[in-house]
C-alpha positions as CSV (number, residue, x, y, z in Angstrom):
1,X,-188.8,92.1,74.3
2,X,-184.8,91.4,73.6
3,X,-183.6,87.8,75.0
4,X,-179.8,87.5,76.6
5,X,-178.4,84.0,75.5
6,X,-175.2,82.7,76.4
7,X,-173.1,81.0,73.2
8,X,-174.2,77.6,73.5
9,X,-178.1,79.1,73.9
10,X,-177.4,81.0,70.8
11,X,-176.4,78.1,68.3
12,X,-179.3,76.1,69.7
13,X,-181.6,78.9,68.9
14,X,-180.0,79.6,65.6
15,X,-180.2,75.7,64.6
16,X,-183.8,75.3,65.9
17,X,-184.8,78.2,64.0
18,X,-183.3,76.9,60.9
19,X,-184.7,73.3,61.1
20,X,-187.8,74.8,62.1
21,X,-187.8,77.5,58.4
22,X,-186.4,73.9,56.4
23,X,-189.0,72.0,57.8
24,X,-191.8,75.0,57.0
25,X,-190.1,75.2,53.9
26,X,-190.6,71.0,53.3
27,X,-194.0,71.0,54.3
28,X,-195.4,74.6,52.6
29,X,-193.9,72.3,49.2
30,X,-195.7,68.7,49.9
31,X,-199.0,70.7,50.9
32,X,-199.0,73.0,47.6
33,X,-198.5,70.0,45.9
34,X,-201.3,67.3,48.0
35,X,-203.6,70.4,47.4
36,X,-202.8,70.7,43.5
37,X,-203.6,66.7,43.3
38,X,-207.1,67.1,45.1
39,X,-209.9,67.6,42.3
40,X,-211.3,71.3,43.3
41,X,-215.2,69.8,42.0
42,X,-214.4,66.4,44.3
43,X,-216.2,65.5,47.5
44,X,-216.6,67.0,50.6
45,X,-214.1,65.3,52.4
46,X,-211.9,66.0,49.3
47,X,-212.5,69.8,49.4
48,X,-211.5,69.7,52.9
49,X,-208.0,68.0,52.2
50,X,-207.4,70.7,49.4
51,X,-208.1,73.9,51.4
52,X,-206.1,72.5,54.7
53,X,-203.5,71.6,52.1
54,X,-203.6,75.5,50.6
55,X,-203.9,76.8,54.3
56,X,-201.2,74.5,55.5
57,X,-198.9,75.5,52.5
58,X,-199.6,79.6,52.7
59,X,-199.1,79.4,56.4
60,X,-195.4,77.5,56.3
61,X,-194.5,79.6,53.9
62,X,-195.1,82.9,55.8
63,X,-193.5,81.2,59.1
64,X,-190.1,80.0,56.5
65,X,-190.2,84.1,55.7
66,X,-190.8,85.2,59.1
67,X,-187.8,82.7,60.6
68,X,-185.2,83.8,58.3
69,X,-185.8,87.7,58.3
70,X,-182.0,88.2,60.4
71,X,-184.0,91.5,61.9
72,X,-186.2,89.9,63.3
73,X,-186.2,90.2,67.2
74,X,-189.7,90.6,68.3
75,X,-189.9,87.3,70.2
76,X,-193.7,87.6,70.0
77,X,-194.4,88.1,66.5
78,X,-191.9,85.1,66.4
79,X,-193.4,82.7,68.9
80,X,-197.4,83.6,67.5
81,X,-196.8,82.7,64.0
82,X,-194.8,79.5,64.7
83,X,-197.7,78.3,67.3
84,X,-199.4,79.0,64.3
85,X,-197.9,77.3,62.1
86,X,-197.9,73.7,64.8
87,X,-201.5,74.0,64.9
88,X,-202.1,74.2,61.1
89,X,-199.7,71.7,60.5
90,X,-201.2,69.0,62.6
91,X,-205.2,70.3,61.4
92,X,-203.8,69.5,58.0
93,X,-201.6,66.1,58.9
94,X,-205.5,64.7,60.6
95,X,-207.0,66.1,57.2
96,X,-204.6,63.8,55.2
97,X,-204.5,60.8,57.6
98,X,-207.9,60.1,56.1
99,X,-206.8,60.9,52.1
100,X,-205.7,57.6,50.2
101,X,-201.5,58.6,49.2
102,X,-201.4,61.7,51.5
103,X,-199.2,60.0,54.1
104,X,-195.8,61.8,53.0
105,X,-197.8,64.5,53.3
106,X,-199.1,64.5,56.8
107,X,-196.0,63.0,57.8
108,X,-194.4,66.4,56.6
109,X,-196.9,68.1,58.6
110,X,-196.5,66.5,61.7
111,X,-192.4,66.8,61.1
112,X,-193.0,70.5,60.7
113,X,-195.0,70.8,63.8
114,X,-192.5,68.9,65.7
115,X,-189.8,71.6,64.6
116,X,-191.7,74.0,65.6
117,X,-192.4,72.7,69.3
118,X,-188.5,71.8,69.7
119,X,-188.0,75.6,68.4
120,X,-190.7,77.2,70.9
121,X,-188.7,75.5,73.2
122,X,-185.5,77.2,72.9
123,X,-187.7,80.8,73.4
124,X,-188.5,79.6,76.9
């Protein structure tokens, strides 16, 4: 599906796409770091935080790659990837909320989810 944009809509689309990709990169970095700090042989709650962190880092990284591809024109692929990223980020943020010291990582996840939502709004 090809969408026709006015020049102003195109600029907003590109700005929001870049902001989303940047938020994904920051979230991936924060989640990977947080996951690496959790003891892999820790409690069940620690294991959940570690798994959510790894999953969020991987999904954010993949989303950033999709958003960075200049020849990616399939809106459905972009939309589904960004929606998936938003959901995974929110799940990870909830897991980090219960983990002392993970407040910055939870905030990065929520910032990424917000950027994903804003980008999805440009696709409507």
